Structure formats: C-alpha cells, structure tokens
C-alpha positions, 0 to 999 in steps of 0.5 A: 798073525794080525798086524798091529797097525790098523790098514787105512784105505788111501782117498782117491786121488786128489780128493786129499789135496782138495780136502786140505786146502778148503780146511786151510781156505776156512782157517782163520789164522791162514787168513790172519798170517797171510795177510801179515805176511802179505802188509808187510811187504806191500805198500803204495808205493810197491806196483802189482806186478811185486804184489803178485809176484809176492803172492805167488811167494807165499803160494810157493812156500805154503805148498813146500811147507805142507809138503815138508809136514806131509811127507814126515809124517808119512813115514811111520817112525814119525807118526808113531813118535808124535802119538807118543808124544802128542799130549805133552805138544799140544800141553805145551802150546796151550801153555804158551798160547794161555801165556802170550793171551794173558801176557795181551790182557795185561799189557793194555 
C-alpha cells in the first residue's frame, strides 16, 4: 500500500539556507523592518561598538525566529494543521492589512 504523504527529496546541505537568506535579503519588508528596529535604538550619540552590537543582536534574533519557525513546521502535525487552516489565516491577515491600509488612507 502506498503511503498517503508524498515523499519529498531534501535539498543539498546549505542550499535551503542560501535560498532562504537570498529570499529574505530581497524582501523589502525585511529591509524596512530591520531599518525601523535599528533606527529606534541608534541615534547620533551611539558609538560604533553599540551599533555593531545592535546589528549582531538583530541577526541573532532573526536566526532564532527562523529556526523556531523551521523547527515547528518540520513537525508533520504542524504542517497538516497549517495546510488545513491556511485559507483562514491568509483571509484574516489580508483583512487586517486591508484595514490598516484603509485606516492610513483615511487618517491623512
């Protein structure tokens, strides 16, 4: 009897990491996010050492976040649950973003 789940071939070591890194670096939302976080804590009075420290902290936070997400979605139950709820999640997120956009337009 054939298994219900299709077999997925894993990418070569490091290939998925590089693909994810390039995807994130090309994402304008990520650039805006990191720029906004950085600008919150960095003023003219902040020295180079502190700037590098904040930069490294942002890198560590990002790596930790994506490791948690990857680890959770590596679990078959989590993947199935997400696939089952994806339309609802996308619909709710889309409604929220549209609402925020409308609020921005109206408030100007």
